N, C-alpha and C positions, 0 to 999 in steps of 0.2 A: 445424499440427497439427490433427487432426480433434477436435472437441469430443465428449465424452461426454455422451449426453443425460440420465443420471442425476447430479443434482445432489450436489455434495460437501457442502453444507450448505445448509438450506432453512428459512428463518423465515416463520411464518405468524402475523401479527397480534401479534408478540411485543412485550413491554413490561417495563420495569423500574421498580419503585416502592419508594423507600427514604425512611424517616422521614414517612410519607404524602404522599410527593411523587413524581409520575411524572417521571421522568428522560428516559424515551423511551416512546412507545407506538405501538401499531398499526404495527408495522415488518414488511413482508412482502417478502421477495426471496429468489433463490438464487444460488449460484455454481457454475458447472460446470467441470469439467476444461478446462485451456487457455483459460478465460476471464479477463478483467479486468474487476472491479466497483468502481466507486469511489463511495464515501460522502463527499458534500460537505455543508456547511453552516456556519453561524457558530460561533463559540466557545460551548459550552454547549448545543449543538443535539443532543446524544446520540450523536455518531459513535463516540467511544471505548467509551461504554457498549454500544453495539450489537455492537462488536467483543469486548468482555468477556463478552458472553451467547455469542457463538459460540466462545469460547475457555473456557467453563465457569468462568470468574473470578466472573462473577455469574449468578444463576439468574433466569430470566424469571418474572415474577408474573402474567403472562397470555399467552395464545397458546402457540405450540410452536416448539421448534427441533429439527430433525432433522440430524444431522450422521453422514455416512456415510464417514467416514474417521478414522483414528487419527493419521495423519500430518499434523500441524498444525505451523507454525513461525510464530513472532510477532516483529515488529520494533517494540518499543514506541516511543512519542513522546519518552521520556526514559529514560535509562540512568544510573543512579547508580553513579559510580566514583571512588574516591579518585585523584584526577589527580596527588598528590604521589608516589605509589608508581610505582616503575620496572615497566612492563608492556609487553612486545613484543606484537605483533599475533599471532604463533604461540602466545603463552601466552594471550592473550585469547580466541583460537579454542578453547582447551582448557579454558576454565574450569568449563563444566558437564558435562564429558565428554570424555575423550581421543579425539582424531581423528588419524589417521595424518597424517604430513607430507604425503606424496602428495595426500591427499584435501583438506587445507589449501590446497596450492598449486593444485589443480584449481579450487577454488571461488573463491579469490582471483583466479586468472586468469579466471574467468568474469565476475567483476566488475571486471576491469581493474586490480587493485592487487597483484599477485603480487609485484612489485618491493619491496613495504612489509613483507615477512614478518617481517623482523628488526628492524623500526622501532618505536620507543616510540610507544605510541598518543596520548600527551600532546603529541607533534610532529605527528600528523596534522592536516590541514585538515578542515573541517566535511563537505565531499563525500567525502574519503577515508575518513573515520570511518564515515560513512553506508554506504559500499561495503563495508567490513569487517563492520559489524553484518549487511548483508544476506548476505555471503559464509557468515558463521556460521551464519545461519538456514537457508540453502539447503543446507549441509553435511549436513543431516538428510535429505535428499531429500523434501522435504514434497509432499503433494498439494494442500495449501491453504496459502498464504503470506498472513499478514496484516500490513500495512505501516501503521503509524500516523503520519502525516505525515513521510514518509521523506525530503523535501526542506527540512525546518525547518533553518534557519541555513546554507543553501546559496546561493550566488550566482547569477544568472540564468542563465549558460551551464552551471553546474553542475546546476540544475534541470533543464535540457532533457537533459543527458547522463544523469541519473539516470533520468528517464522512460523514455528509450530503452533503458537498461539493463534497467528492470523489464519492458519490452516483450520484450526479448531473453530474459530468464530465463523468462518465461511459454512462449515459443516453444520454448526449449531444454529445459526440463524438463517441459513439458506440464502444468504445474500450473495451479491456480486461484489468483488472487490477489484480495485484498480489499483495496483501496487507500483509505486515509482521507486526504482533503484538504480544505482550506479553499476551495479554487476548482477549476475546470477548464481554466484558460487552457493549461496545458502538457500535459495528459493528453488533449486532444482527439483527437489522431492515433493513440493506442493503446488507449483505454478502450471496451469493448464495451457496457457498461451503466453508468448513472450513477442513484443514488438520492439525492435532495436532502431533507436531514432538517432540522427545526426543532422538535425535541421530538416530531414525528411526520413520516411521509412526505409532503412537500409535493408532489412530483411525481418520476416516474422515466421512464427510457427512454434512447435513445441520447442522446449528448452533444450532438448538434445539436437535438434534440427539446427536450431539458431547457433549453438556452440560450435557446429562444424561448417557454418556458413561463412565463406570468403569474407563477405563485408563485415561480420562481426569480428572474425579473426584479425582483419586489417585495423579495426578500431581498438581491440582490447589485446591483441597479441597472442600468438601461437600457444604460449604456456597458460593462458588462462583457459583456453579450451582444454588443455590437457588436465588441469587441475580440476575443471568441471566434469570431465569424463570419470575422473578417479573418485570424486565426491560422490557421483551418482552411483558407481559400482559399490562403494562403501556404505552407502545408505539406503539399502533395500528395506531396512526397518524403519520404524517411525519414531518421533519424539513426543513427549508429552509436553505440557505447556511451560515446565520447569527446565525442559532441555534433557531430561533423562530419556533412556531408550526403552520403547515398549517393543517387547519381543512378539 
């Protein structure tokens, strides 16, 4: 898909101050339609805070945020559910607004879990539940999709499959995606731009550039950059959404 040159969202030197403490400061980047931008950094580095500025959950105390779309969807890092209650996937998809069964099936199919439509969510694996959460978010046909640690609690193969799925969603819907992650091991093959945060922007650019940047190496270690380069070299092919290799 061709990327639109007008950004869906643009941050210019944005920051959040709560209780006389800067949670994050000096953040500047933009997300274009059809682009995947990844925020990386250690715990407490300001990744989720930055996302909440974009989602208008938190106000920026300095700088500016320009949002050029009303079609935003968000998959949070944690979802509070009473797991003792019986709740099928089809019912979960309808919690915040009724969606037609055909649209539910369409989006569950896009995330590879249409066979789970009548399953109880408490019986889903971590990867299956993440796919349902993403399906619920994209059912709104967002222009900008914000994913906060979408592979948390998912095993190694599930991580690769989910990142492939996210790339497929970007291509299929031609939406911008802001992906929040603690590392870029598996997003290397699909991310367009990386912003490394640690209370401020330490470095930004393509994944390969960031992996070699001294600020990134200082945060994550020399071995991480080496593993990242090796992963890039071994992954000149692509994966389908189930994680299998597409020649």
